[in-house]
C-alpha positions as CSV (number, residue, x, y, z in Angstrom):
1,M,-20.3,32.7,-44.2
2,K,-23.0,33.0,-42.2
3,R,-22.1,29.4,-40.5
4,N,-18.5,30.7,-40.0
5,S,-20.1,34.0,-38.3
6,K,-22.0,32.0,-36.1
7,K,-19.2,29.8,-35.0
8,M,-17.2,33.0,-34.5
9,K,-19.9,34.8,-32.0
10,N,-20.1,31.5,-30.0
11,T,-16.6,31.6,-29.3
12,I,-16.4,35.0,-28.3
13,S,-19.4,34.7,-26.1
14,A,-17.9,31.5,-24.5
15,L,-14.3,33.6,-24.2
16,P,-15.4,34.8,-20.5
17,F,-15.8,31.5,-19.6
18,I,-12.7,29.8,-20.8
19,L,-10.3,32.9,-20.4
20,P,-10.1,32.3,-16.4
21,G,-9.3,28.9,-16.3
22,F,-6.7,29.3,-19.4
23,I,-5.1,31.9,-17.5
24,L,-4.8,30.1,-14.3
25,A,-3.6,27.2,-16.1
26,A,-0.7,29.0,-18.0
27,I,0.3,30.6,-14.9
28,F,0.3,27.4,-12.4
29,I,0.7,24.6,-15.1
30,F,2.2,25.5,-18.7
31,Y,4.9,28.4,-17.4
32,P,6.1,26.2,-14.5
33,T,6.3,23.0,-16.4
34,L,8.1,24.9,-19.3
35,R,10.3,26.6,-16.9
36,N,11.3,23.2,-15.1
37,I,12.5,21.9,-18.4
38,Q,14.5,24.8,-18.9
39,I,16.1,24.6,-15.4
40,S,16.9,20.9,-16.2
41,F,19.1,21.6,-19.1
42,S,20.8,24.8,-16.9
43,D,22.7,25.3,-14.0
44,Y,20.5,27.6,-11.7
45,D,21.5,30.1,-9.1
46,I,18.7,30.7,-7.2
47,M,19.8,34.0,-5.6
48,S,20.3,35.6,-9.0
49,G,18.0,33.6,-10.8
50,A,20.9,33.5,-13.6
51,L,20.9,30.3,-15.9
52,T,23.9,28.9,-17.2
53,F,23.2,26.4,-20.1
54,K,24.6,23.0,-19.6
55,G,22.9,20.8,-22.1
56,L,22.3,16.7,-20.7
57,D,25.0,17.5,-18.2
58,N,22.1,17.1,-15.4
59,Y,20.8,14.2,-16.8
60,K,24.4,12.3,-17.2
61,E,25.1,13.4,-13.6
62,L,22.1,11.4,-12.5
63,F,22.5,8.5,-14.4
64,L,26.6,8.2,-14.4
65,E,26.5,8.8,-10.5
66,P,28.9,6.0,-8.9
67,Q,26.5,5.2,-6.0
68,G,23.5,4.8,-8.7
69,R,21.2,6.4,-6.5
70,F,19.2,7.5,-9.5
71,F,18.3,4.0,-10.5
72,L,17.7,2.7,-7.2
73,A,15.1,5.6,-6.8
74,Y,13.7,4.5,-10.0
75,R,13.6,1.1,-8.9
76,N,11.8,1.6,-6.1
77,N,9.2,3.7,-7.5
78,V,8.5,1.0,-10.4
79,L,8.4,-1.8,-7.8
80,Y,6.3,0.4,-5.7
81,A,3.7,0.7,-8.7
82,L,3.9,-3.1,-9.2
83,I,3.3,-4.5,-5.9
84,V,1.0,-1.8,-4.8
85,T,-1.3,-1.0,-7.2
86,P,-2.5,-5.0,-8.1
87,I,-2.7,-5.7,-4.3
88,T,-4.5,-2.4,-3.4
89,L,-7.2,-3.1,-6.5
90,F,-7.9,-6.7,-5.4
91,L,-8.1,-5.9,-1.7
92,G,-10.4,-2.7,-2.7
93,L,-12.8,-5.2,-4.7
94,I,-12.9,-7.9,-2.2
95,I,-13.9,-5.6,0.5
96,A,-16.5,-3.7,-1.8
97,V,-17.8,-7.2,-2.9
98,G,-18.1,-8.0,0.5
99,I,-19.8,-4.8,1.9
100,N,-22.0,-4.6,-0.9
101,N,-23.8,-7.7,0.3
102,S,-23.3,-7.1,4.0
103,G,-27.0,-5.2,4.3
104,K,-27.2,-2.9,7.2
105,A,-23.5,-3.2,8.3
106,S,-22.2,-1.5,5.1
107,V,-22.1,2.2,6.9
108,G,-20.0,1.2,9.8
109,L,-17.5,-0.9,7.5
110,R,-17.1,1.8,4.7
111,T,-16.5,4.3,7.8
112,L,-14.0,1.9,9.0
113,F,-12.0,0.9,5.7
114,Y,-12.2,4.7,4.5
115,L,-10.5,5.9,7.7
116,P,-7.2,5.4,6.5
117,V,-8.1,7.6,3.3
118,I,-8.8,10.8,5.4
119,T,-5.9,10.2,7.6
120,S,-2.5,12.2,7.4
121,W,0.4,10.9,5.7
122,I,2.6,12.2,8.7
123,I,0.3,10.7,11.2
124,A,0.0,7.2,9.4
125,G,3.8,7.3,9.2
126,L,4.4,7.9,12.5
127,V,2.2,5.0,13.5
128,F,3.9,2.8,11.1
129,K,7.3,4.0,12.2
130,Y,6.2,2.8,16.0
131,L,4.8,-0.8,14.6
132,F,8.1,-1.1,12.9
133,N,10.3,-0.2,15.8
134,P,13.5,-1.9,15.6
135,G,13.3,-3.1,19.6
136,L,10.8,-5.1,21.0
137,Q,9.0,-2.5,22.0
138,G,7.8,-2.3,18.1
139,P,4.8,-4.5,18.0
140,I,5.9,-6.1,14.5
141,N,9.0,-7.2,16.3
142,Y,7.3,-8.4,19.3
143,I,4.8,-10.4,17.7
144,L,7.3,-12.2,15.1
145,V,10.0,-12.8,18.1
146,E,8.0,-13.5,21.4
147,K,4.5,-14.4,20.5
148,I,4.8,-16.9,17.4
149,K,8.8,-17.1,17.6
150,F,9.1,-16.7,14.2
151,L,12.4,-14.7,14.2
152,P,15.1,-15.6,16.4
153,E,15.8,-11.7,17.5
154,A,14.4,-8.6,16.8
155,I,15.0,-6.5,13.2
156,N,15.4,-3.2,12.6
157,W,13.3,-2.9,9.7
158,L,13.4,0.5,8.5
159,K,17.6,0.4,8.4
160,T,17.6,-2.7,6.0
161,E,16.8,-2.3,2.1
162,W,13.8,-4.7,1.8
163,G,12.6,-4.3,5.2
164,G,12.3,-0.7,4.6
165,N,10.7,-1.1,1.2
166,A,8.0,-3.3,2.6
167,A,7.3,-0.9,5.0
168,I,6.9,1.7,2.6
169,W,4.4,-0.8,0.5
170,V,2.4,-1.9,3.4
171,L,1.8,1.6,4.3
172,G,0.7,2.8,0.8
173,I,-1.4,-0.4,0.3
174,W,-3.3,0.5,4.0
175,K,-3.8,4.2,2.8
176,N,-5.2,3.4,-0.6
177,V,-7.4,0.4,-0.5
178,G,-10.4,2.5,1.1
179,Y,-10.3,4.8,-1.9
180,A,-10.3,1.6,-4.2
181,M,-13.2,0.5,-2.1
182,V,-15.4,3.3,-2.6
183,L,-14.9,3.7,-6.2
184,Y,-15.5,-0.1,-6.7
185,L,-18.7,0.2,-4.3
186,A,-20.1,3.3,-7.2
187,G,-19.4,1.0,-10.0
188,L,-20.9,-2.3,-8.2
189,Q,-24.3,-0.2,-7.8
190,G,-24.5,-0.1,-11.7
191,I,-24.7,-3.9,-12.2
192,G,-28.0,-5.0,-12.4
193,R,-28.6,-8.2,-9.9
194,T,-30.1,-10.1,-12.9
195,Y,-26.8,-11.2,-14.0
196,Y,-26.2,-12.9,-10.6
197,E,-29.5,-14.3,-10.0
198,V,-29.0,-16.1,-13.6
199,A,-25.7,-16.9,-12.5
200,S,-26.8,-18.7,-9.2
201,I,-29.5,-20.6,-11.4
202,E,-26.9,-21.7,-13.5
203,G,-25.1,-23.0,-10.7
204,A,-22.1,-20.6,-10.4
205,N,-20.3,-19.7,-6.9
206,S,-19.3,-16.8,-5.5
207,W,-15.8,-16.8,-7.1
208,Q,-17.3,-17.5,-10.8
209,K,-19.7,-14.4,-10.0
210,L,-16.8,-12.4,-9.3
211,R,-14.4,-13.3,-12.1
212,Y,-16.9,-13.9,-15.0
213,I,-19.7,-10.9,-14.0
214,T,-18.1,-8.4,-11.6
215,A,-14.7,-8.2,-12.8
216,P,-15.3,-7.7,-16.4
217,L,-18.0,-5.4,-15.7
218,I,-16.1,-2.9,-13.9
219,K,-13.2,-3.0,-15.9
220,P,-13.6,1.0,-16.5
221,T,-13.4,1.5,-12.6
222,T,-10.2,-0.6,-12.7
223,F,-8.9,1.2,-15.5
224,F,-9.5,4.8,-13.5
225,L,-7.9,3.4,-10.5
226,S,-4.9,1.9,-12.1
227,I,-4.5,5.2,-13.9
228,Q,-4.5,6.9,-10.0
229,L,-2.4,4.4,-8.5
230,L,0.3,4.6,-10.9
231,I,0.5,8.0,-11.2
232,G,0.6,8.0,-7.0
233,S,3.4,5.6,-7.2
234,F,5.7,7.9,-9.1
235,N,4.7,10.6,-6.2
236,V,5.6,8.8,-3.2
237,F,7.7,10.9,-0.9
238,L,6.1,11.7,2.5
239,Q,6.4,7.9,3.5
240,V,9.9,7.6,2.6
241,L,10.6,10.9,4.5
242,I,9.1,9.8,7.6
243,L,9.9,6.1,7.6
244,T,13.4,5.7,6.3
245,G,14.8,8.8,4.8
246,G,16.1,6.7,2.2
247,E,18.2,4.7,4.1
248,P,20.5,2.7,4.0
249,R,22.4,4.5,1.4
250,G,19.7,5.6,-1.0
251,K,18.2,1.7,-1.2
252,T,14.8,2.8,0.0
253,S,14.7,5.8,-1.7
254,V,12.3,7.3,-4.5
255,L,12.4,10.0,-7.3
256,Q,10.4,12.4,-5.3
257,Y,12.8,12.0,-2.4
258,L,15.8,12.4,-4.3
259,L,14.5,15.3,-5.9
260,F,13.8,16.5,-2.5
261,T,17.5,15.8,-1.2
262,R,19.4,17.2,-4.6
263,T,17.1,20.3,-4.8
264,F,16.8,21.5,-1.2
265,Q,19.6,19.7,0.6
266,L,22.4,19.9,-1.8
267,Y,21.0,22.9,-3.8
268,K,21.6,21.3,-7.2
269,F,18.3,22.7,-8.8
270,G,19.1,21.4,-12.4
271,E,19.2,17.8,-11.1
272,G,16.3,18.4,-9.2
273,A,14.7,19.8,-12.4
274,A,15.9,16.6,-14.3
275,I,14.3,14.3,-11.7
276,G,10.8,16.1,-12.3
277,V,11.4,15.8,-16.0
278,I,11.9,12.0,-15.9
279,T,9.0,11.5,-13.2
280,A,6.6,13.6,-15.9
281,V,7.8,11.8,-18.8
282,S,7.5,8.0,-17.0
283,I,4.1,9.0,-15.9
284,L,3.1,10.1,-19.5
285,I,4.2,6.6,-20.8
286,V,2.2,4.9,-18.2
287,T,-0.9,6.5,-19.3
288,L,-0.4,6.0,-23.0
289,V,0.2,2.4,-22.3
290,L,-2.9,1.9,-20.3
291,N,-5.0,4.2,-22.7
292,R,-4.1,1.9,-25.7
293,F,-4.9,-1.2,-23.3
294,M,-8.2,0.2,-23.1
295,K,-8.9,1.1,-26.5
296,E,-7.8,-2.4,-27.7
297,D,-10.1,-4.1,-24.9
298,K,-13.6,-4.2,-26.2
299,T,-15.3,-4.3,-23.1
300,F,-14.5,-0.9,-22.7
301,G,-16.7,-0.3,-25.8
């Protein structure tokens, strides 16, 4: 009884610190999530706020649409995750290792590579739109056509399916490499120099040190970054809005851009909410799979 009474007192004394956070979470997270799920199964009238239950009709309309725009958008999110995430992790690690060994030049290099992270997506998107300009005034076309003669004529990159997707991927990598670099640098600070000294004595080269010492010891950082980048892959929006607008015919669209068009252009709030639910479930599955992988990997302890 005394033990239970003490636990109750501790709980009551902690309530003033817990309640504000719980109330904010309930208002801004729990309620909107439940409301979104409810709308995804309904026909929602924004003017009156009336909900008419439709069951799975909103999901069926997404899945059975003749143009297949939902599946194109989902495919592009998956491709973004599979391409941007590993390249960002690899480049971030290589740059971090180089900066970690660069001595006095490290501060300037860190600033240089981190600048894209703090650059606005809108500004970055407009710069990339200029780089991929369809005419010879676009730097990409000018270099490929006029300088190195790789292409016979200029390409309208942002109006083609794979040209537009490639531009979106390159922008995503450019924006995120600096973030990966900073976290990897923090992880590298925790690796003792003794490991590398012993490896040097044994005759290991730089690649072997990276593969057998650095990479295994920073797996927790890699796991955290993977989660962050994969979640970000399902939240891609601004780069598509600025660069391609989903053209041609939705082949460069992504889930969040499709949600935007269905909700705020076509006023199909139920379908927009359904896309939100599917996105959330996809992120949850990815997180659970990576958590399972982490538990099975002995290097995570």
